[in-house]
N, C-alpha and C positions, 0 to 999 in steps of 0.2 A: 848507901843502902844497897844491899846485894841484889843482883838480878840474875835470872836464869838465861842461859843462851848467850851467844856472842853478838857483837855489834852488827854483823852481816844479817843475822836473823831479824834483829829489830828493824834494820833498814828495809829488808824485804817485806816485813809486815806493814810498815808505813806506806810503801808503794802500793800494796794491795788494798789499803783502805782509802786511797785517793779516789774522789768521785770521777766517774766516767760520764762525759757529756756526749750524748748522741743527738744528731739532727734528725728528728722524727717528723719534721714538717712534710706534709703531703703535697705542698705546692712550692716549687722552687722560687725563692724571693727575687732572683735575678731575671729569670726567663718567664715566670708566671705559668710554667707548664706543670701539670700534675706529676708527682713522683709515684713510683710503684715500690711497695715494700719488697725487701729481698726475699726471693722465693715465691712471691705472689705472681699470679698469672697476669700477663700483659693485657691491656684493653683490647677487645676484639677489633679487628681491622675491617670486618664486614659491617653492613648497615650504613645508614646515612650519618652525616655529621651531627645531626640533632640527637640521635640515639647515643652517640659516643660522648657528646657533651653532657647529656643527662647522667650517664654512668659516672662520669668524672665528678659531677656535682654531688651525686648520691654517695660517693665514696669519701668525700671530704667532710670531716666533722670538726667542729670547734670545741675544744676541751672546756668543760665546765670550770667555773672559777674555783670551786673547792678542790678540783683535781689538779690544779696547777700549783707547782711547788712555789713557796714564797721566795721573794727576791726580785730585785730590779731586772735581772737578766731574764728570768722566767716571764715576768710581766711584759717585757719588751717583745719576747718571742711570741707570746699569746696575741699581743696587739698586731704584730706583723702577720701572723697567720689569719687573723680576722680580716685585715685589710686585703690580703691576697684572695681570700674567699669572696669578699664583697666585689673585688675587681673582676674575678672570674664569673660571678653571677651576673654582673652588669654586662659583660661581654657576651654571655650566653643569651640574655634577654634581647639584646640588640640584634644578635645573629638570628634568633628565632623570628623576630618581627620582620627582618629583612627577607628571610626565606618565605614566610607566609605571604608577604606582599608580592614577592616575585611569582609565587604560585598563583595568586589571584589574578595578576596581570596576564600570566600565561594562559589561564583558563578563559579569561575574557577575550584575548586575542584569538584563541581557537574558535570560540563561538562566532566572533566577527568574521573569521575566514569562511565558516560554513554559511553564514547569512549572505555574504557577498557572492558566494558561488551559486546561491539560489535566486538571486535577483533576476537573471534572464528568464527563469521558469515563471516567476511571478509576472513578468512582462507579458509572457505568452498567455497566462491566465487572464490578465486584464484585457488583452486583445480579443481573446475568445469571448469574454463576457460582453465586450462592447459590440461584437458582431452577433450576439444573441445565441452563441453556441453553448452557453453554460446556464441557460435559464432553468433547465430541469434535467434530470437523468443522473446516471452514476458519476459522470465526469464532474458535474456540478458539485456533488457531494464530496468527491475526492479533493477538488480545489478548495472547498470550504474547510475541510479537515487540515489540509496543508497550511492554509493561512492561519487557522486557529492554533496549530502546533507551533508555528513560528512566533506567534504573539507571546507564547509562554517564555520565549527566550528574549523578550524585550523588543521585538521588531515592531516598529510603528510606520504606517504609511503617511507620506506627506502629499496630500492631494486635495487640499481645501481650496475653494475659490471664494472670492469676495473678501479675502484677508489682505492685510498690508504686505506689500512685497518686502521680503527679507533676504538679502543677498547671502546669508549664511545657510539658508535651506532652499533657496529658489535660484534657478538659472533662467534669466530672461532671454528668450529667443526672439520674441517680437514685442515691439511697443506700439500701442495704438492709442490715439486720443480718446478719452472717455468723457461722457457728460456727467456733470455733478460729481466729479472726482477731485478730491482735495489732495490726496496722496497717491503714490503709485500703488495700484491694487492688482492682485492676481485675478484676471478675468477668465482664464481657461488653463487647464493643466494638460499639456501634451504628453508628458510621461511622468508617472508618479515617482516621487522620491521616497527614501527610506532612512530611518535612523534607529539606533538602538541606545536607549538612555540618552545621554548627552552627546553621543557620537553620531555625526551625520554620515551615513554610509554612501548616500548618493543624493545630490540635490534634485529637486523636481524641476523639470523643464516646463516653463510656463509662458503664457502671453500676458503682458502687463498693460493695464490701462493707466495712462498717465493723464494729468490735468491738461485740459485743452489750452 
């Protein structure tokens, strides 16, 4: 059957009709890092790591099933892309939880540092109150405002008497035999202790009544 053109032209046409396969995956299957399309702007270097991770996740799209070309190779590529995306999402979630936990701990430690620095001031307020210098007047009002403000940050005084001695919150300076005492009991507080939540900032210095 006659044909037009020479063999070279047919060969060139066959080469032009060969499918071209391009790796358009946005996540490198070997390194797990996000790829940038040619000519696309690189991810910004400023901002924190959380913002950069969110931008990466927002830029990754899983192709819909109807948009994927049929064939085992295409299905394998789509499955690999989904696995890469799931792994990246899991890493991002873990990283975000770790950052939020570290921020919470840093904030708590900052509050604890401020409270510790104010304990000597509270000792002076207690001493002035015991000597009757804070029964009335502007200084009494200022002291009350200070103590109430610190309570909003979780500061609690340890100054109860008649309670069972607890070595985790009490420091026994003196022990005295007591009547009708079955367990070691705090009979007098020499210096108040303080705690914030479950953290003891300073144990209370006390006199302990022990069974005779």
